[in-house]
A tleap script that builds the chain and sets N, CA, C and O, in Angstrom:
source leaprc.protein.ff14SB
mol = sequence {
  NMET ASP ILE SER LEU VAL TYR SER PRO ALA
  PRO ARG VAL VAL ARG GLU LEU ALA LEU VAL
  LEU ASP ALA GLU ALA THR VAL GLU GLN ALA
  LEU LYS ALA SER GLY TRP LEU ALA GLU LEU
  SER PRO THR GLU VAL HIE SER LEU GLU VAL
  GLY VAL TRP GLY ARG THR VAL PRO LEU SER
  HIE VAL LEU ARG GLN ASP ASP ARG VAL GLU
  LEU TYR ARG PRO LEU LYS VAL ASP PRO LYS
  VAL ALA ARG ARG GLU ARG PHE VAL LYS GLN
  GLY ALA LYS SER ALA GLY LEU PHE ALA LYS
  LYS ARG PRO GLY ALA LYS ALA GLY CTYR
}
set mol.1.N position { -29.440 -25.781 15.740 }
set mol.1.CA position { -28.591 -25.250 14.702 }
set mol.1.C position { -28.040 -26.410 13.896 }
set mol.1.O position { -27.780 -27.484 14.440 }
set mol.2.N position { -27.861 -26.197 12.607 }
set mol.2.CA position { -27.377 -27.232 11.699 }
set mol.2.C position { -25.861 -27.152 11.570 }
set mol.2.O position { -25.296 -26.083 11.339 }
set mol.3.N position { -25.215 -28.307 11.723 }
set mol.3.CA position { -23.764 -28.417 11.638 }
set mol.3.C position { -23.437 -29.582 10.716 }
set mol.3.O position { -24.147 -30.587 10.717 }
set mol.4.N position { -22.372 -29.463 9.929 }
set mol.4.CA position { -21.908 -30.631 9.183 }
set mol.4.C position { -20.538 -31.020 9.727 }
set mol.4.O position { -19.686 -30.171 9.988 }
set mol.5.N position { -20.355 -32.315 9.890 }
set mol.5.CA position { -19.126 -32.867 10.435 }
set mol.5.C position { -18.473 -33.700 9.338 }
set mol.5.O position { -19.122 -34.561 8.744 }
set mol.6.N position { -17.185 -33.450 9.064 }
set mol.6.CA position { -16.489 -34.102 7.955 }
set mol.6.C position { -15.211 -34.745 8.477 }
set mol.6.O position { -14.479 -34.157 9.273 }
set mol.7.N position { -14.955 -35.983 8.006 }
set mol.7.CA position { -13.754 -36.709 8.414 }
set mol.7.C position { -13.305 -37.620 7.278 }
set mol.7.O position { -14.130 -38.246 6.612 }
set mol.8.N position { -12.007 -37.690 7.062 }
set mol.8.CA position { -11.446 -38.580 6.051 }
set mol.8.C position { -10.585 -39.630 6.752 }
set mol.8.O position { -9.432 -39.356 7.082 }
set mol.9.N position { -11.128 -40.832 6.984 }
set mol.9.CA position { -10.360 -41.856 7.700 }
set mol.9.C position { -9.208 -42.441 6.891 }
set mol.9.O position { -8.262 -42.980 7.465 }
set mol.10.N position { -9.276 -42.343 5.566 }
set mol.10.CA position { -8.231 -42.878 4.694 }
set mol.10.C position { -8.166 -42.017 3.432 }
set mol.10.O position { -9.092 -41.254 3.157 }
set mol.11.N position { -7.095 -42.133 2.674 }
set mol.11.CA position { -7.017 -41.359 1.431 }
set mol.11.C position { -8.188 -41.664 0.496 }
set mol.11.O position { -8.567 -42.821 0.312 }
set mol.12.N position { -8.741 -40.626 -0.081 }
set mol.12.CA position { -9.857 -40.693 -1.039 }
set mol.12.C position { -11.148 -41.240 -0.435 }
set mol.12.O position { -12.032 -41.683 -1.167 }
set mol.13.N position { -11.266 -41.213 0.893 }
set mol.13.CA position { -12.491 -41.627 1.580 }
set mol.13.C position { -12.936 -40.464 2.452 }
set mol.13.O position { -12.174 -39.992 3.296 }
set mol.14.N position { -14.168 -39.996 2.253 }
set mol.14.CA position { -14.679 -38.867 3.029 }
set mol.14.C position { -16.019 -39.257 3.636 }
set mol.14.O position { -16.921 -39.743 2.954 }
set mol.15.N position { -16.117 -39.029 4.932 }
set mol.15.CA position { -17.386 -39.260 5.626 }
set mol.15.C position { -17.952 -37.907 6.036 }
set mol.15.O position { -17.239 -37.071 6.590 }
set mol.16.N position { -19.221 -37.696 5.766 }
set mol.16.CA position { -19.871 -36.435 6.127 }
set mol.16.C position { -21.167 -36.743 6.859 }
set mol.16.O position { -21.913 -37.645 6.476 }
set mol.17.N position { -21.427 -35.981 7.920 }
set mol.17.CA position { -22.600 -36.203 8.741 }
set mol.17.C position { -23.246 -34.857 9.053 }
set mol.17.O position { -22.565 -33.912 9.451 }
set mol.18.N position { -24.545 -34.778 8.873 }
set mol.18.CA position { -25.288 -33.555 9.218 }
set mol.18.C position { -25.863 -33.727 10.610 }
set mol.18.O position { -26.500 -34.739 10.904 }
set mol.19.N position { -25.639 -32.739 11.471 }
set mol.19.CA position { -26.115 -32.781 12.852 }
set mol.19.C position { -27.005 -31.584 13.136 }
set mol.19.O position { -26.823 -30.507 12.569 }
set mol.20.N position { -27.962 -31.786 14.015 }
set mol.20.CA position { -28.781 -30.690 14.528 }
set mol.20.C position { -28.487 -30.609 16.018 }
set mol.20.O position { -28.799 -31.532 16.771 }
set mol.21.N position { -27.882 -29.496 16.442 }
set mol.21.CA position { -27.471 -29.321 17.831 }
set mol.21.C position { -28.164 -28.114 18.444 }
set mol.21.O position { -28.733 -27.274 17.747 }
set mol.22.N position { -28.098 -28.054 19.769 }
set mol.22.CA position { -28.636 -26.902 20.483 }
set mol.22.C position { -27.773 -25.675 20.212 }
set mol.22.O position { -26.607 -25.794 19.835 }
set mol.23.N position { -28.352 -24.510 20.405 }
set mol.23.CA position { -27.581 -23.274 20.287 }
set mol.23.C position { -26.490 -23.275 21.349 }
set mol.23.O position { -26.661 -23.865 22.417 }
set mol.24.N position { -25.381 -22.623 21.064 }
set mol.24.CA position { -24.233 -22.555 21.973 }
set mol.24.C position { -23.539 -23.916 22.150 }
set mol.24.O position { -22.860 -24.124 23.155 }
set mol.25.N position { -23.692 -24.820 21.221 }
set mol.25.CA position { -23.003 -26.114 21.284 }
set mol.25.C position { -21.531 -25.917 20.940 }
set mol.25.O position { -21.182 -25.023 20.169 }
set mol.26.N position { -20.676 -26.748 21.511 }
set mol.26.CA position { -19.239 -26.662 21.264 }
set mol.26.C position { -18.808 -27.758 20.292 }
set mol.26.O position { -19.581 -28.657 19.962 }
set mol.27.N position { -17.572 -27.663 19.847 }
set mol.27.CA position { -17.018 -28.669 18.948 }
set mol.27.C position { -17.001 -30.030 19.635 }
set mol.27.O position { -17.304 -31.046 19.010 }
set mol.28.N position { -16.652 -30.051 20.902 }
set mol.28.CA position { -16.608 -31.306 21.650 }
set mol.28.C position { -17.990 -31.965 21.711 }
set mol.28.O position { -18.097 -33.184 21.572 }
set mol.29.N position { -19.042 -31.179 21.916 }
set mol.29.CA position { -20.395 -31.723 21.945 }
set mol.29.C position { -20.789 -32.277 20.577 }
set mol.29.O position { -21.476 -33.294 20.495 }
set mol.30.N position { -20.362 -31.621 19.517 }
set mol.30.CA position { -20.656 -32.109 18.167 }
set mol.30.C position { -19.968 -33.451 17.915 }
set mol.30.O position { -20.562 -34.352 17.323 }
set mol.31.N position { -18.722 -33.587 18.362 }
set mol.31.CA position { -17.997 -34.844 18.184 }
set mol.31.C position { -18.647 -35.976 18.969 }
set mol.31.O position { -18.754 -37.099 18.477 }
set mol.32.N position { -19.080 -35.677 20.186 }
set mol.32.CA position { -19.749 -36.699 20.992 }
set mol.32.C position { -21.088 -37.098 20.376 }
set mol.32.O position { -21.458 -38.272 20.406 }
set mol.33.N position { -21.811 -36.136 19.822 }
set mol.33.CA position { -23.113 -36.420 19.212 }
set mol.33.C position { -22.966 -37.269 17.950 }
set mol.33.O position { -23.871 -38.027 17.602 }
set mol.34.N position { -21.829 -37.144 17.265 }
set mol.34.CA position { -21.635 -37.903 16.021 }
set mol.34.C position { -21.387 -39.384 16.292 }
set mol.34.O position { -21.780 -40.233 15.492 }
set mol.35.N position { -20.743 -39.700 17.408 }
set mol.35.CA position { -20.409 -41.086 17.713 }
set mol.35.C position { -19.148 -41.575 17.018 }
set mol.35.O position { -18.782 -42.740 17.171 }
set mol.36.N position { -18.483 -40.730 16.269 }
set mol.36.CA position { -17.283 -41.130 15.540 }
set mol.36.C position { -16.102 -41.399 16.455 }
set mol.36.O position { -15.247 -42.222 16.129 }
set mol.37.N position { -16.037 -40.722 17.591 }
set mol.37.CA position { -14.893 -40.912 18.483 }
set mol.37.C position { -14.862 -42.328 19.049 }
set mol.37.O position { -13.787 -42.850 19.345 }
set mol.38.N position { -16.026 -42.954 19.202 }
set mol.38.CA position { -16.087 -44.322 19.721 }
set mol.38.C position { -15.495 -45.317 18.726 }
set mol.38.O position { -15.026 -46.382 19.126 }
set mol.39.N position { -15.510 -44.984 17.437 }
set mol.39.CA position { -14.988 -45.872 16.402 }
set mol.39.C position { -13.468 -45.808 16.291 }
set mol.39.O position { -12.860 -46.697 15.696 }
set mol.40.N position { -12.846 -44.777 16.852 }
set mol.40.CA position { -11.405 -44.577 16.716 }
set mol.40.C position { -10.673 -45.118 17.940 }
set mol.40.O position { -11.231 -45.170 19.037 }
set mol.41.N position { -9.427 -45.516 17.742 }
set mol.41.CA position { -8.611 -45.959 18.867 }
set mol.41.C position { -8.171 -44.734 19.679 }
set mol.41.O position { -8.167 -43.619 19.159 }
set mol.42.N position { -7.803 -44.936 20.944 }
set mol.42.CA position { -7.372 -43.789 21.771 }
set mol.42.C position { -6.172 -43.039 21.186 }
set mol.42.O position { -6.082 -41.820 21.334 }
set mol.43.N position { -5.255 -43.742 20.527 }
set mol.43.CA position { -4.099 -43.051 19.939 }
set mol.43.C position { -4.531 -42.186 18.760 }
set mol.43.O position { -3.994 -41.097 18.560 }
set mol.44.N position { -5.504 -42.666 17.976 }
set mol.44.CA position { -6.008 -41.865 16.857 }
set mol.44.C position { -6.741 -40.627 17.364 }
set mol.44.O position { -6.624 -39.551 16.777 }
set mol.45.N position { -7.490 -40.775 18.443 }
set mol.45.CA position { -8.241 -39.646 18.995 }
set mol.45.C position { -7.289 -38.548 19.458 }
set mol.45.O position { -7.554 -37.365 19.244 }
set mol.46.N position { -6.185 -38.934 20.090 }
set mol.46.CA position { -5.239 -37.929 20.592 }
set mol.46.C position { -4.444 -37.267 19.468 }
set mol.46.O position { -3.961 -36.147 19.634 }
set mol.47.N position { -4.302 -37.943 18.331 }
set mol.47.CA position { -3.521 -37.360 17.237 }
set mol.47.C position { -4.371 -36.488 16.312 }
set mol.47.O position { -3.825 -35.762 15.482 }
set mol.48.N position { -5.693 -36.547 16.442 }
set mol.48.CA position { -6.568 -35.756 15.572 }
set mol.48.C position { -6.568 -34.285 15.960 }
set mol.48.O position { -6.483 -33.935 17.137 }
set mol.49.N position { -6.664 -33.442 14.957 }
set mol.49.CA position { -6.879 -32.020 15.183 }
set mol.49.C position { -8.268 -31.693 14.665 }
set mol.49.O position { -8.789 -32.379 13.786 }
set mol.50.N position { -8.865 -30.643 15.212 }
set mol.50.CA position { -10.218 -30.263 14.833 }
set mol.50.C position { -10.187 -28.837 14.306 }
set mol.50.O position { -9.472 -27.980 14.824 }
set mol.51.N position { -10.985 -28.600 13.256 }
set mol.51.CA position { -11.068 -27.264 12.694 }
set mol.51.C position { -12.478 -26.947 12.257 }
set mol.51.O position { -13.313 -27.835 12.085 }
set mol.52.N position { -12.727 -25.654 12.081 }
set mol.52.CA position { -14.003 -25.183 11.547 }
set mol.52.C position { -13.662 -24.373 10.307 }
set mol.52.O position { -12.945 -23.374 10.374 }
set mol.53.N position { -14.188 -24.819 9.181 }
set mol.53.CA position { -13.947 -24.178 7.888 }
set mol.53.C position { -12.453 -23.983 7.621 }
set mol.53.O position { -12.035 -22.909 7.188 }
set mol.54.N position { -11.645 -25.025 7.879 }
set mol.54.CA position { -10.231 -24.993 7.526 }
set mol.54.C position { -9.312 -24.334 8.524 }
set mol.54.O position { -8.110 -24.247 8.274 }
set mol.55.N position { -9.829 -23.865 9.647 }
set mol.55.CA position { -8.992 -23.247 10.681 }
set mol.55.C position { -9.080 -24.075 11.947 }
set mol.55.O position { -10.174 -24.386 12.418 }
set mol.56.N position { -7.925 -24.434 12.502 }
set mol.56.CA position { -7.939 -25.249 13.714 }
set mol.56.C position { -8.515 -24.454 14.875 }
set mol.56.O position { -8.259 -23.260 15.026 }
set mol.57.N position { -9.303 -25.149 15.691 }
set mol.57.CA position { -9.951 -24.532 16.843 }
set mol.57.C position { -9.857 -25.494 18.026 }
set mol.57.O position { -9.686 -26.697 17.827 }
set mol.58.N position { -9.966 -24.979 19.261 }
set mol.58.CA position { -9.998 -25.873 20.423 }
set mol.58.C position { -11.359 -26.561 20.538 }
set mol.58.O position { -12.332 -26.135 19.916 }
set mol.59.N position { -11.416 -27.614 21.329 }
set mol.59.CA position { -12.673 -28.337 21.512 }
set mol.59.C position { -13.742 -27.484 22.194 }
set mol.59.O position { -14.930 -27.786 22.091 }
set mol.60.N position { -13.338 -26.442 22.876 }
set mol.60.CA position { -14.292 -25.577 23.579 }
set mol.60.C position { -14.887 -24.492 22.672 }
set mol.60.O position { -15.684 -23.676 23.134 }
set mol.61.N position { -14.515 -24.474 21.406 }
set mol.61.CA position { -15.007 -23.467 20.463 }
set mol.61.C position { -16.525 -23.580 20.305 }
set mol.61.O position { -17.049 -24.671 20.080 }
set mol.62.N position { -17.229 -22.450 20.424 }
set mol.62.CA position { -18.685 -22.432 20.284 }
set mol.62.C position { -19.037 -22.340 18.798 }
set mol.62.O position { -18.539 -21.472 18.081 }
set mol.63.N position { -19.891 -23.239 18.358 }
set mol.63.CA position { -20.266 -23.311 16.947 }
set mol.63.C position { -21.383 -22.344 16.609 }
set mol.63.O position { -22.138 -21.909 17.479 }
set mol.64.N position { -21.473 -22.013 15.315 }
set mol.64.CA position { -22.548 -21.165 14.813 }
set mol.64.C position { -23.341 -21.927 13.763 }
set mol.64.O position { -22.931 -23.003 13.328 }
set mol.65.N position { -24.450 -21.383 13.364 }
set mol.65.CA position { -25.310 -21.995 12.353 }
set mol.65.C position { -24.525 -22.277 11.077 }
set mol.65.O position { -23.767 -21.425 10.614 }
set mol.66.N position { -24.698 -23.454 10.514 }
set mol.66.CA position { -24.088 -23.889 9.251 }
set mol.66.C position { -22.569 -23.996 9.290 }
set mol.66.O position { -21.927 -23.914 8.243 }
set mol.67.N position { -21.978 -24.176 10.468 }
set mol.67.CA position { -20.534 -24.397 10.550 }
set mol.67.C position { -20.195 -25.782 10.018 }
set mol.67.O position { -21.012 -26.702 10.073 }
set mol.68.N position { -18.979 -25.914 9.503 }
set mol.68.CA position { -18.475 -27.197 9.010 }
set mol.68.C position { -17.302 -27.586 9.905 }
set mol.68.O position { -16.241 -26.964 9.850 }
set mol.69.N position { -17.493 -28.612 10.726 }
set mol.69.CA position { -16.463 -29.094 11.643 }
set mol.69.C position { -15.680 -30.182 10.910 }
set mol.69.O position { -16.265 -31.120 10.367 }
set mol.70.N position { -14.355 -30.048 10.900 }
set mol.70.CA position { -13.497 -30.973 10.167 }
set mol.70.C position { -12.517 -31.638 11.125 }
set mol.70.O position { -11.917 -30.976 11.971 }
set mol.71.N position { -12.359 -32.953 10.986 }
set mol.71.CA position { -11.366 -33.698 11.756 }
set mol.71.C position { -10.159 -33.912 10.861 }
set mol.71.O position { -10.293 -34.422 9.749 }
set mol.72.N position { -8.979 -33.528 11.336 }
set mol.72.CA position { -7.758 -33.656 10.549 }
set mol.72.C position { -6.896 -34.768 11.128 }
set mol.72.O position { -6.593 -34.767 12.321 }
set mol.73.N position { -6.498 -35.724 10.277 }
set mol.73.CA position { -5.571 -36.753 10.719 }
set mol.73.C position { -4.160 -36.282 10.368 }
set mol.73.O position { -3.991 -35.473 9.456 }
set mol.74.N position { -3.153 -36.775 11.075 }
set mol.74.CA position { -1.784 -36.310 10.800 }
set mol.74.C position { -1.298 -36.774 9.440 }
set mol.74.O position { -1.699 -37.830 8.951 }
set mol.75.N position { -0.427 -35.973 8.833 }
set mol.75.CA position { 0.161 -36.326 7.545 }
set mol.75.C position { 1.199 -37.428 7.742 }
set mol.75.O position { 1.959 -37.406 8.710 }
set mol.76.N position { 1.227 -38.388 6.824 }
set mol.76.CA position { 2.223 -39.455 6.902 }
set mol.76.C position { 3.534 -39.025 6.250 }
set mol.76.O position { 4.610 -39.450 6.671 }
set mol.77.N position { 3.440 -38.186 5.227 }
set mol.77.CA position { 4.621 -37.709 4.510 }
set mol.77.C position { 4.470 -36.207 4.300 }
set mol.77.O position { 3.388 -35.718 3.973 }
set mol.78.N position { 5.556 -35.495 4.490 }
set mol.78.CA position { 5.554 -34.061 4.235 }
set mol.78.C position { 5.340 -33.840 2.731 }
set mol.78.O position { 6.039 -34.454 1.925 }
set mol.79.N position { 4.390 -32.975 2.330 }
set mol.79.CA position { 4.122 -32.775 0.898 }
set mol.79.C position { 5.344 -32.338 0.092 }
set mol.79.O position { 5.487 -32.723 -1.069 }
set mol.80.N position { 6.225 -31.540 0.693 }
set mol.80.CA position { 7.425 -31.106 -0.025 }
set mol.80.C position { 8.356 -32.286 -0.308 }
set mol.80.O position { 8.930 -32.398 -1.392 }
set mol.81.N position { 8.492 -33.153 0.681 }
set mol.81.CA position { 9.348 -34.329 0.510 }
set mol.81.C position { 8.760 -35.252 -0.551 }
set mol.81.O position { 9.497 -35.776 -1.387 }
set mol.82.N position { 7.434 -35.461 -0.529 }
set mol.82.CA position { 6.782 -36.326 -1.510 }
set mol.82.C position { 6.982 -35.786 -2.919 }
set mol.82.O position { 7.216 -36.560 -3.847 }
set mol.83.N position { 6.896 -34.480 -3.095 }
set mol.83.CA position { 7.090 -33.872 -4.422 }
set mol.83.C position { 8.518 -34.090 -4.903 }
set mol.83.O position { 8.738 -34.438 -6.063 }
set mol.84.N position { 9.491 -33.887 -4.013 }
set mol.84.CA position { 10.896 -34.103 -4.389 }
set mol.84.C position { 11.137 -35.552 -4.809 }
set mol.84.O position { 11.824 -35.814 -5.795 }
set mol.85.N position { 10.565 -36.488 -4.051 }
set mol.85.CA position { 10.755 -37.908 -4.375 }
set mol.85.C position { 10.119 -38.251 -5.722 }
set mol.85.O position { 10.694 -39.010 -6.503 }
set mol.86.N position { 8.938 -37.698 -5.997 }
set mol.86.CA position { 8.300 -37.931 -7.298 }
set mol.86.C position { 9.159 -37.380 -8.429 }
set mol.86.O position { 9.295 -38.019 -9.472 }
set mol.87.N position { 9.736 -36.206 -8.231 }
set mol.87.CA position { 10.572 -35.576 -9.255 }
set mol.87.C position { 11.808 -36.422 -9.536 }
set mol.87.O position { 12.199 -36.595 -10.691 }
set mol.88.N position { 12.422 -36.950 -8.475 }
set mol.88.CA position { 13.606 -37.791 -8.646 }
set mol.88.C position { 13.239 -39.059 -9.406 }
set mol.88.O position { 13.991 -39.507 -10.272 }
set mol.89.N position { 12.081 -39.637 -9.083 }
set mol.89.CA position { 11.630 -40.861 -9.752 }
set mol.89.C position { 11.325 -40.626 -11.230 }
set mol.89.O position { 11.699 -41.436 -12.078 }
set mol.90.N position { 10.649 -39.520 -11.538 }
set mol.90.CA position { 10.252 -39.233 -12.913 }
set mol.90.C position { 11.424 -38.755 -13.764 }
set mol.90.O position { 11.483 -39.020 -14.964 }
set mol.91.N position { 12.342 -38.059 -13.137 }
set mol.91.CA position { 13.469 -37.507 -13.877 }
set mol.91.C position { 13.149 -36.116 -14.398 }
set mol.91.O position { 11.983 -35.751 -14.541 }
set mol.92.N position { 14.179 -35.351 -14.678 }
set mol.92.CA position { 14.015 -33.967 -15.108 }
set mol.92.C position { 13.426 -33.856 -16.509 }
set mol.92.O position { 12.780 -32.855 -16.820 }
set mol.93.N position { 13.632 -34.854 -17.362 }
set mol.93.CA position { 13.153 -34.775 -18.740 }
set mol.93.C position { 11.635 -34.889 -18.849 }
set mol.93.O position { 11.030 -34.277 -19.729 }
set mol.94.N position { 11.013 -35.670 -17.959 }
set mol.94.CA position { 9.572 -35.924 -18.100 }
set mol.94.C position { 8.719 -35.144 -17.110 }
set mol.94.O position { 7.498 -35.301 -17.111 }
set mol.95.N position { 9.313 -34.315 -16.271 }
set mol.95.CA position { 8.533 -33.574 -15.284 }
set mol.95.C position { 8.976 -32.120 -15.266 }
set mol.95.O position { 10.091 -31.787 -15.667 }
set mol.96.N position { 8.098 -31.279 -14.803 }
set mol.96.CA position { 8.462 -29.890 -14.632 }
set mol.96.C position { 7.990 -28.994 -15.745 }
set mol.96.O position { 7.225 -29.408 -16.616 }
set mol.97.N position { 8.451 -27.762 -15.709 }
set mol.97.CA position { 8.000 -26.721 -16.612 }
set mol.97.C position { 8.385 -26.974 -18.067 }
set mol.97.O position { 7.615 -26.657 -18.974 }
set mol.98.N position { 9.566 -27.541 -18.297 }
set mol.98.CA position { 10.069 -27.691 -19.663 }
set mol.98.C position { 9.956 -29.126 -20.174 }
set mol.98.O position { 10.697 -29.511 -21.078 }
set mol.99.N position { 9.056 -29.916 -19.621 }
set mol.99.CA position { 8.915 -31.312 -20.035 }
set mol.99.C position { 8.368 -31.417 -21.453 }
set mol.99.O position { 8.780 -32.302 -22.202 }
set mol.100.N position { 7.452 -30.540 -21.837 }
set mol.100.CA position { 6.846 -30.595 -23.167 }
set mol.100.C position { 7.332 -29.392 -23.978 }
set mol.100.O position { 6.961 -28.251 -23.704 }
set mol.101.N position { 8.163 -29.667 -24.973 }
set mol.101.CA position { 8.672 -28.584 -25.809 }
set mol.101.C position { 7.963 -28.615 -27.162 }
set mol.101.O position { 7.650 -29.679 -27.697 }
set mol.102.N position { 7.724 -27.444 -27.686 }
set mol.102.CA position { 7.168 -27.357 -29.038 }
set mol.102.C position { 8.262 -27.680 -30.034 }
set mol.102.O position { 9.426 -27.357 -29.794 }
set mol.103.N position { 7.918 -28.308 -31.148 }
set mol.103.CA position { 8.938 -28.574 -32.168 }
set mol.103.C position { 9.538 -27.263 -32.687 }
set mol.103.O position { 8.812 -26.339 -33.055 }
set mol.104.N position { 10.846 -27.199 -32.710 }
set mol.104.CA position { 11.520 -26.016 -33.220 }
set mol.104.C position { 11.652 -24.894 -32.202 }
set mol.104.O position { 12.141 -23.819 -32.550 }
set mol.105.N position { 11.238 -25.099 -30.968 }
set mol.105.CA position { 11.331 -24.045 -29.957 }
set mol.105.C position { 12.756 -23.930 -29.448 }
set mol.105.O position { 13.530 -24.886 -29.510 }
set mol.106.N position { 13.096 -22.746 -28.940 }
set mol.106.CA position { 14.416 -22.535 -28.380 }
set mol.106.C position { 14.506 -23.277 -27.048 }
set mol.106.O position { 13.493 -23.555 -26.407 }
set mol.107.N position { 15.723 -23.589 -26.648 }
set mol.107.CA position { 15.941 -24.289 -25.374 }
set mol.107.C position { 15.485 -23.377 -24.230 }
set mol.107.O position { 15.819 -22.192 -24.197 }
set mol.108.N position { 14.737 -23.933 -23.316 }
set mol.108.CA position { 14.291 -23.159 -22.143 }
set mol.108.C position { 12.999 -22.419 -22.370 }
set mol.108.O position { 12.543 -21.714 -21.471 }
set mol.109.N position { 12.374 -22.550 -23.557 }
set mol.109.CA position { 11.117 -21.854 -23.816 }
set mol.109.C position { 10.005 -22.844 -24.108 }
set mol.109.O position { 8.868 -22.441 -24.351 }
savepdb mol mol.pdb
quit
């Protein structure tokens, strides 16, 4: 069965690998077949989560034909916090819904 394995070790870097595995193969077998776990430190391996098509699954999950196995690394910053910090840095005048006003438009439109 054909499986694709996807991992992003750093921002804007994506590694993709196509694997051919036996029927009834598990996520753990796919990871071992890729050899990627050997490249990671033990702390990175324990912090990774695994998913199939965007849904987290256990390592014992049985794969199906054309599944996409994804390795998720932990977030360094909460997206909500990052957005708030960007807004504070940019200021209310240059960011948000009312940043670009048409000439002659009413306030708030």
